[in-house]
C-alpha positions as CSV (number, residue, x, y, z in Angstrom):
1,X,43.5,-23.7,69.7
2,X,41.0,-25.0,72.3
3,X,43.7,-25.3,75.0
4,X,44.1,-21.6,75.4
5,X,43.8,-21.9,79.1
6,X,46.2,-24.8,79.3
7,X,50.0,-24.4,79.6
8,X,51.7,-24.8,76.2
9,X,53.9,-27.7,76.8
10,X,57.0,-28.0,74.7
11,X,59.9,-30.4,74.8
12,X,62.2,-27.9,76.4
13,X,60.1,-26.3,79.2
14,X,59.3,-29.3,81.4
15,X,61.5,-28.9,84.5
16,X,61.5,-31.0,87.7
17,X,60.8,-29.0,90.9
18,X,57.2,-29.7,91.9
19,X,55.1,-31.9,94.2
20,X,51.8,-33.4,93.2
21,X,49.0,-35.7,94.5
22,X,47.8,-38.1,91.9
23,X,44.3,-39.1,90.6
24,X,45.2,-42.8,90.4
25,X,48.3,-44.8,90.1
26,X,47.4,-46.9,87.1
27,X,49.1,-44.8,84.4
28,X,52.4,-44.1,82.8
29,X,54.9,-42.3,85.1
30,X,55.8,-38.9,83.8
31,X,59.5,-37.8,83.9
32,X,58.5,-34.4,85.5
33,X,55.8,-33.9,88.1
34,X,53.3,-31.2,87.8
35,X,53.5,-27.7,89.1
36,X,49.9,-28.0,90.1
37,X,48.9,-29.8,93.2
38,X,45.6,-31.5,92.5
39,X,42.7,-31.0,94.9
40,X,39.5,-33.0,94.8
41,X,36.2,-31.9,96.1
42,X,33.0,-33.8,96.8
43,X,30.4,-33.1,94.1
44,X,26.7,-33.3,95.1
45,X,24.5,-32.6,92.2
46,X,21.7,-34.3,90.4
47,X,21.3,-35.8,86.9
48,X,18.4,-36.9,84.8
49,X,18.3,-39.7,82.2
50,X,17.1,-38.6,78.8
51,X,17.2,-41.7,76.6
52,X,18.0,-45.4,76.9
53,X,19.2,-47.9,74.3
54,X,19.4,-51.5,75.6
55,X,20.3,-54.6,73.5
56,X,18.4,-57.8,74.1
57,X,21.6,-59.6,75.2
58,X,25.1,-58.7,76.3
59,X,27.6,-57.8,73.6
60,X,30.3,-60.5,73.6
61,X,34.0,-59.9,73.8
62,X,35.3,-61.9,70.8
63,X,39.1,-61.3,70.9
64,X,40.2,-62.7,74.3
65,X,43.8,-63.9,74.0
66,X,43.9,-67.6,73.3
67,X,46.8,-69.4,75.0
68,X,46.8,-72.0,72.2
69,X,47.6,-69.3,69.6
70,X,51.3,-68.8,68.8
71,X,51.8,-65.0,69.0
72,X,55.3,-63.6,68.9
73,X,56.2,-61.0,71.5
74,X,56.7,-57.8,69.5
75,X,57.7,-55.4,72.2
76,X,60.6,-55.3,74.7
77,X,59.3,-55.4,78.3
78,X,60.0,-51.7,78.9
79,X,57.5,-50.8,76.1
80,X,54.7,-52.8,77.6
81,X,52.0,-51.4,79.8
82,X,51.8,-53.8,82.8
83,X,48.9,-53.1,85.2
84,X,49.6,-53.3,88.9
85,X,49.3,-56.7,90.6
86,X,50.1,-58.3,87.2
87,X,52.8,-61.1,87.1
88,X,54.8,-61.1,83.9
89,X,57.4,-63.6,85.0
90,X,57.9,-66.6,82.8
91,X,58.8,-67.0,79.1
92,X,58.0,-64.5,76.4
93,X,55.7,-66.9,74.5
94,X,53.4,-67.1,77.5
95,X,53.4,-63.3,78.0
96,X,52.8,-62.7,74.3
97,X,49.4,-64.4,74.5
98,X,48.3,-61.9,77.2
99,X,49.0,-58.7,75.1
100,X,45.9,-57.2,73.7
101,X,45.9,-57.2,69.9
102,X,47.1,-54.0,68.3
103,X,48.3,-52.5,71.6
104,X,51.1,-52.6,74.2
105,X,48.7,-53.6,77.0
106,X,49.1,-56.7,79.1
107,X,45.9,-58.4,80.2
108,X,45.5,-58.6,84.0
109,X,43.3,-60.5,86.4
110,X,41.0,-57.5,86.6
111,X,39.9,-57.8,82.9
112,X,36.4,-59.1,83.6
113,X,32.8,-58.0,83.0
114,X,33.8,-56.2,79.8
115,X,30.6,-56.8,77.9
116,X,28.3,-53.9,77.1
117,X,24.7,-54.7,78.2
118,X,23.2,-51.2,78.3
119,X,24.1,-47.8,77.1
120,X,22.2,-44.6,77.8
121,X,22.8,-40.8,77.4
122,X,22.5,-39.1,80.8
123,X,23.3,-35.4,80.4
124,X,25.4,-32.6,79.0
125,X,27.3,-30.3,81.3
126,X,29.3,-27.1,80.8
127,X,30.8,-27.2,84.3
128,X,32.5,-30.0,86.2
129,X,30.3,-29.4,89.2
130,X,27.2,-30.1,87.0
131,X,28.4,-33.6,86.1
132,X,26.7,-36.7,87.5
133,X,27.3,-37.1,91.2
134,X,26.7,-40.9,91.6
135,X,30.5,-41.6,92.2
136,X,30.9,-44.3,89.5
137,X,34.1,-44.6,87.5
138,X,34.3,-42.8,84.2
139,X,36.5,-42.7,81.1
140,X,36.8,-39.6,79.0
141,X,37.3,-39.4,75.2
142,X,39.1,-36.3,73.9
143,X,41.0,-35.4,70.8
144,X,41.2,-33.1,67.8
145,X,37.8,-32.1,66.5
146,X,38.0,-34.4,63.4
147,X,39.6,-37.4,65.0
148,X,36.4,-39.4,65.2
149,X,35.4,-39.4,68.9
150,X,31.7,-39.9,68.4
151,X,32.2,-42.6,65.8
152,X,34.5,-44.5,68.2
153,X,32.1,-44.1,71.1
154,X,29.3,-45.5,68.9
155,X,31.6,-48.4,67.8
156,X,32.5,-49.2,71.4
157,X,28.8,-49.7,72.4
158,X,27.8,-51.0,68.9
159,X,25.2,-48.3,68.4
160,X,25.0,-46.1,65.3
161,X,23.6,-43.0,66.9
162,X,24.2,-43.1,70.6
163,X,26.6,-40.2,70.1
164,X,26.0,-37.6,67.5
165,X,28.4,-37.7,64.6
166,X,28.9,-35.0,62.0
167,X,31.2,-34.3,59.0
168,X,31.5,-30.8,60.5
169,X,34.2,-30.7,63.3
170,X,33.4,-29.0,66.6
171,X,29.9,-30.5,67.2
172,X,30.6,-31.6,70.7
173,X,30.5,-28.5,72.9
174,X,29.7,-29.9,76.3
175,X,30.8,-32.7,78.7
176,X,28.5,-35.5,77.6
177,X,28.0,-38.4,80.0
178,X,26.9,-41.9,78.7
179,X,26.2,-44.5,81.4
180,X,27.2,-48.0,80.5
181,X,25.7,-51.0,82.3
182,X,24.4,-48.6,84.9
183,X,27.9,-48.9,86.5
184,X,30.4,-46.7,84.6
185,X,30.5,-43.8,82.2
186,X,32.0,-43.0,78.8
187,X,32.4,-39.2,78.7
188,X,32.6,-37.3,75.3
189,X,34.5,-34.1,75.7
190,X,34.8,-31.1,73.3
191,X,37.3,-31.5,70.5
192,X,40.3,-29.2,70.5
193,X,42.1,-27.5,67.6
194,X,38.9,-26.5,65.7
195,X,40.1,-23.2,64.2
196,X,36.7,-22.2,62.8
197,X,35.1,-22.1,66.3
198,X,34.6,-18.6,67.7
199,X,37.5,-17.5,69.9
200,X,35.3,-17.1,73.0
201,X,33.8,-20.6,72.6
202,X,37.2,-22.1,72.3
203,X,38.3,-20.4,75.5
204,X,35.2,-21.8,77.3
205,X,35.9,-25.3,76.0
206,X,39.5,-25.2,77.1
207,X,38.5,-23.8,80.6
208,X,36.0,-26.4,81.5
209,X,37.9,-29.3,79.9
210,X,41.0,-28.5,82.0
211,X,38.9,-28.1,85.1
212,X,37.3,-31.5,84.5
213,X,40.7,-33.2,84.1
214,X,42.1,-31.7,87.3
215,X,39.0,-31.8,89.6
216,X,37.0,-34.8,88.6
217,X,37.6,-37.5,91.4
218,X,35.9,-40.3,89.5
219,X,37.9,-39.9,86.3
220,X,39.8,-43.2,85.9
221,X,41.6,-42.4,82.6
222,X,41.6,-40.0,79.7
223,X,41.5,-41.7,76.3
224,X,43.5,-39.3,74.1
225,X,42.5,-39.9,70.5
226,X,45.2,-39.5,67.9
227,X,44.7,-39.8,64.1
228,X,47.0,-42.6,63.0
229,X,46.4,-41.9,59.3
230,X,48.6,-38.7,59.4
231,X,51.9,-37.7,60.9
232,X,51.9,-36.4,64.5
233,X,50.4,-33.0,65.1
234,X,52.0,-30.5,67.5
235,X,48.7,-29.9,69.3
236,X,48.3,-33.6,70.0
237,X,51.9,-33.8,71.4
238,X,51.2,-30.7,73.6
239,X,48.0,-32.3,74.9
240,X,49.8,-35.5,75.7
241,X,52.6,-33.6,77.4
242,X,50.1,-31.5,79.5
243,X,48.3,-34.7,80.7
244,X,51.6,-36.3,81.6
245,X,52.9,-33.2,83.4
246,X,49.7,-33.0,85.5
247,X,49.7,-36.7,86.1
248,X,46.3,-37.3,84.5
249,X,46.0,-41.0,83.8
250,X,46.1,-41.4,80.0
251,X,45.6,-44.1,77.3
252,X,46.5,-43.3,73.7
253,X,43.8,-44.4,71.3
254,X,45.0,-44.3,67.7
255,X,42.1,-43.9,65.3
256,X,41.6,-44.4,61.5
257,X,44.0,-47.3,61.5
258,X,42.2,-48.7,58.4
259,X,43.5,-45.9,56.2
260,X,46.5,-46.8,54.2
261,X,48.3,-44.0,52.3
262,X,50.5,-44.9,49.4
263,X,54.2,-44.5,50.1
264,X,54.8,-43.0,46.6
265,X,52.6,-40.1,47.8
266,X,54.7,-39.6,50.9
267,X,52.3,-41.2,53.2
268,X,53.1,-43.6,56.1
269,X,51.3,-46.6,57.3
270,X,49.3,-46.2,60.5
271,X,51.8,-48.4,62.3
272,X,54.6,-46.1,61.4
273,X,52.7,-43.0,62.6
274,X,51.9,-44.8,65.8
275,X,55.6,-45.5,66.4
276,X,56.6,-42.0,65.5
277,X,54.1,-40.5,67.9
278,X,55.3,-42.7,70.8
279,X,58.9,-41.7,70.0
280,X,58.0,-38.0,70.1
281,X,56.3,-38.2,73.5
282,X,58.9,-40.6,75.0
283,X,60.7,-37.6,76.6
284,X,57.7,-36.9,78.7
285,X,57.5,-40.3,80.5
286,X,59.7,-42.8,82.4
287,X,57.3,-45.5,81.4
288,X,55.2,-45.8,78.2
289,X,51.5,-45.0,78.3
290,X,49.1,-47.7,77.3
291,X,48.0,-47.5,73.7
292,X,45.5,-49.2,71.3
293,X,45.1,-49.1,67.5
294,X,41.5,-48.7,66.4
295,X,39.1,-48.1,63.4
296,X,35.5,-47.2,63.7
297,X,35.1,-48.5,60.1
298,X,36.3,-52.0,60.7
299,X,35.7,-52.0,64.5
300,X,39.4,-52.8,65.1
301,X,40.3,-52.3,68.7
302,X,36.7,-52.2,70.0
303,X,37.0,-55.4,72.2
304,X,40.5,-54.4,73.3
305,X,39.3,-51.0,74.5
306,X,36.5,-52.7,76.5
307,X,38.9,-55.2,78.1
308,X,41.3,-52.3,79.0
309,X,38.5,-50.3,80.5
310,X,37.4,-53.3,82.5
311,X,40.7,-53.9,84.1
312,X,41.3,-50.2,84.8
313,X,37.8,-49.9,86.2
314,X,37.9,-53.0,88.4
315,X,41.3,-52.1,89.8
316,X,40.0,-48.6,90.5
317,X,36.9,-49.9,92.3
318,X,39.1,-52.2,94.5
319,X,41.5,-49.5,95.5
């Protein structure tokens, strides 16, 4: 297990008794605060660009909610992620048009400038202090080694090989920064749970990933990737619990939502696995985390992720 240096969070060991200073207040509220007080330090290091991939024109966002569409509100208010400074008063029909498709996220006034105009790989780091020091907001992708992180990253920016993909898990071994529009970062972190990786390597991954989460002041949100084609895994539940306990802003990204397993074989639909996972982590949080259903095959959820990133990013920059 890659999180050998992280506390093993179970449903029975979270106890309230601690104080904490938070990264950012745009996230689900955990039921129990962290035992670790988070300290941030100013990072002053250099970075060098290695490659650039630029489209000839901005990538459009095609699935903006259309107020003329009749969309039924599928969630009670307490299960929606409502960003700060977002008014949800009024009737349910009006609110339903503002919920991003395949998610529980309400669109806010900060959801602007979501198009991807430029994407470039900047650098790989094995220590938090070696990461880029330009102070721009960043969003980190993390998940089990075979959850499809690189494929999702490529789907988000509509590039086939911006991030290396492989059928062999565990290829990502560093903190990889990709600068988007020269104004924010997507960060690809090492996958966890890759049993075939050497023990010492798994310890190193766990150590610097934990340090990055706790000590990276420009981290806006961790995008925790969960495979929706299979039942919830204990290691994913533990990871979500650890992020919640340490008040690390988190968005759940459910991957492989195009895969449909036959019920006669004991499989569940992705929607069922998504609901099951949320029920299992509900004990960790007073409010539900934001979540989005995705597929790198069909590009489901790509525009929704970009709109969500935009509203988180613009709120973070203002505050």
